Every structure is written in C-alpha cells, then in structure tokens.
C-alpha positions as CSV (number, residue, x, y, z in Angstrom):
1,M,-7.3,17.0,-55.9
2,T,-7.2,18.7,-52.4
3,S,-8.9,21.9,-51.6
4,P,-6.9,25.0,-50.7
5,D,-8.4,25.0,-47.3
6,A,-7.1,21.6,-46.4
7,S,-3.6,21.8,-47.9
8,H,-2.4,22.8,-44.5
9,L,-3.1,19.4,-43.4
10,L,-0.9,17.7,-46.0
11,L,2.1,15.6,-44.4
12,E,4.4,17.2,-46.9
13,E,3.4,20.5,-45.8
14,Q,4.3,20.3,-42.1
15,A,7.4,21.6,-40.9
16,C,7.4,19.5,-37.9
17,F,7.5,16.5,-39.9
18,A,10.3,17.5,-42.2
19,L,12.2,18.4,-39.0
20,Y,11.4,15.0,-37.6
21,A,12.5,13.3,-40.9
22,A,15.7,15.2,-41.2
23,S,16.7,14.6,-37.4
24,R,16.1,10.7,-37.9
25,A,18.0,10.9,-41.1
26,V,21.1,12.8,-39.6
27,T,20.9,10.6,-36.4
28,D,21.0,7.4,-38.7
29,V,24.1,8.7,-40.2
30,Y,25.8,9.3,-36.7
31,R,24.8,5.8,-35.4
32,P,27.6,3.7,-37.2
33,L,30.3,6.4,-36.5
34,L,29.3,6.6,-32.6
35,T,29.1,2.7,-32.6
36,E,32.8,2.6,-33.4
37,L,33.3,4.6,-30.3
38,D,30.8,2.6,-28.1
39,L,28.9,5.9,-27.8
40,T,25.1,6.8,-27.9
41,Y,24.3,9.9,-29.6
42,P,23.2,11.5,-26.3
43,Q,26.7,10.6,-24.7
44,Y,28.5,11.9,-27.7
45,L,26.6,15.2,-27.1
46,V,27.7,15.3,-23.3
47,L,31.3,14.7,-24.3
48,L,31.3,17.6,-27.1
49,V,30.1,19.9,-24.1
50,L,33.1,18.6,-22.0
51,W,35.6,18.7,-24.9
52,E,34.8,22.3,-25.3
53,R,35.5,23.0,-21.6
54,D,36.0,20.4,-19.1
55,A,35.1,20.2,-15.4
56,R,31.5,21.5,-15.6
57,P,28.6,21.3,-13.2
58,V,25.9,18.7,-14.1
59,K,23.5,21.8,-14.2
60,E,25.7,23.7,-16.8
61,I,25.9,20.5,-19.1
62,G,22.1,20.1,-18.7
63,A,21.7,23.8,-19.7
64,A,24.1,23.4,-22.8
65,L,22.3,20.4,-24.1
66,Q,18.7,21.8,-23.2
67,L,18.1,18.7,-21.0
68,D,16.8,18.4,-17.6
69,Y,18.5,16.9,-14.8
70,G,16.7,13.5,-14.8
71,T,17.8,13.1,-18.5
72,V,21.5,14.2,-18.1
73,S,22.2,12.2,-14.7
74,P,21.8,8.6,-16.5
75,L,24.0,9.7,-19.2
76,L,26.6,10.9,-16.9
77,K,26.4,7.5,-14.8
78,R,26.9,5.5,-18.0
79,L,29.8,7.6,-19.2
80,E,31.4,7.3,-15.8
81,T,30.9,3.6,-15.7
82,R,32.8,3.4,-18.9
83,G,35.6,5.3,-17.4
84,L,35.2,8.4,-19.6
85,V,34.2,11.0,-16.9
86,T,34.1,11.5,-13.2
87,R,31.6,13.0,-11.1
88,R,32.7,15.0,-7.9
89,R,30.7,17.0,-5.4
90,Q,32.0,20.4,-5.0
91,A,33.6,21.1,-1.6
92,D,32.0,24.7,-1.4
93,D,28.5,23.4,-2.4
94,E,27.7,19.9,-1.7
95,R,24.5,20.2,-4.0
96,S,26.7,20.9,-7.2
97,V,28.4,17.8,-9.0
98,V,31.1,18.8,-11.2
99,V,31.6,16.4,-14.2
100,S,35.5,15.9,-15.6
101,L,36.9,14.0,-18.4
102,T,39.2,11.0,-17.5
103,P,42.5,10.5,-19.8
104,E,40.4,7.9,-21.5
105,G,37.6,10.6,-22.4
106,T,40.0,13.1,-23.3
107,A,41.6,10.6,-25.7
108,L,38.3,9.7,-27.2
109,R,38.3,13.2,-28.7
110,E,40.8,12.4,-31.4
111,R,38.9,9.5,-32.6
112,A,35.8,11.8,-32.4
113,A,37.5,14.4,-34.7
114,A,36.7,12.3,-37.8
115,I,32.9,12.4,-37.2
116,P,32.0,16.2,-38.1
117,P,33.5,16.0,-41.8
118,V,31.6,12.7,-42.4
119,I,28.3,14.3,-41.0
120,G,29.3,17.4,-43.1
121,C,29.5,15.5,-46.3
122,A,26.4,13.4,-45.4
123,L,24.5,16.7,-45.1
124,G,25.3,18.0,-48.6
125,L,25.9,21.2,-47.4
126,D,28.9,23.6,-47.7
127,D,30.2,25.6,-44.5
128,E,28.0,28.5,-45.4
129,A,24.8,26.6,-45.9
130,R,25.5,24.5,-42.8
131,R,25.9,27.6,-40.6
132,G,22.8,29.0,-42.2
133,L,20.9,25.7,-41.3
134,I,22.0,25.9,-37.8
135,E,21.0,29.6,-37.5
136,V,17.6,28.8,-38.9
137,L,17.2,25.7,-36.6
138,R,18.0,28.0,-33.8
139,T,15.5,30.6,-34.6
140,V,12.9,27.7,-34.9
141,T,13.8,26.3,-31.5
142,Q,13.6,29.8,-29.7
143,S,10.4,30.7,-31.4
144,A,8.9,27.4,-30.5
145,R,10.1,27.7,-26.9
146,R,8.7,31.1,-26.5
147,T,5.4,30.0,-28.1
148,S,5.2,27.0,-25.8
149,T,5.9,29.0,-22.7
150,E,3.3,31.6,-23.7
151,G,0.9,28.9,-24.1
152,E,1.5,27.6,-20.5
153,T,0.9,31.0,-19.0
154,H,-2.5,31.3,-20.9
155,A,-3.6,27.9,-19.9
C-alpha cells in the first residue's frame, strides 16, 4: 500500500497523463476519418479555421491554433501543394501573407462535415457534457499558460 505522502506520484493521479491519454485516444479516432480525406490532424485544424472564415493572414491562423509561424508555415505549404489553399502576399503589407481556400479546399468541407458527429459519438458525451468539457479544457489551458508565463518571469 502506498503512503498518503506518495499518492500524488501515482500515474493514475496525474492530470497531465489523463489529458495526454485522452488526446491520443481522440486523435486515434480522427486518424482513419482524416485518412479518407488525405489530411493530417494539424492540416484539418488549419482547414477548420479557414472554413470558419476564409482569406486569413498566416499570423491569424497561427493565433487561432495557438501555434507559431514555424509550425503553421509547413502545414500551409503542404495544403497549398495539395491544391487546397493559396498563399498570397498582401499588396499593402509585403510581410503579411493571406491564406485562402481554393475551390477544392472549399469542396472538402462537405466531406469533412461527417467527422464531428462521429467524434461526438466516440467521446460518449451529449452536447451539454461536450460543451462543459471544452470549457474545462479551456480553463486548464489558460491557467497552465498563465502559470508557465509567470514561471518564465521568475526564472
């Protein structure tokens, strides 16, 4: 039997491991669905951002996905190679690149529409519980980022 002092070191008591295991399990459900669309999960996330509102600067896409430019740029290049998006420098600001869906990228949205219901079923949550989970995860993310940032300023 484990002493009460050591119980906080049990794997089953680690929130980080529960989040990690859940993330991997959900990503595993996505994988075959996205394979049918010839997309990776990160590429799918980029398309979700563009399906929500097309013609967005790279910086805005990165912010929406909470990813840096160095991570987003290769995703966009691969999507452009596939003919799903175009990248164009803004005429009024050469530093800013706007990403837009091609007709093929827009059409893919119809096929992807079948994914959320499958994921919803796989999660085993009704809409209310799913929304509650999303709110809890957002709170965890914000709190962890705040703590991480505070730790950087104290280092």
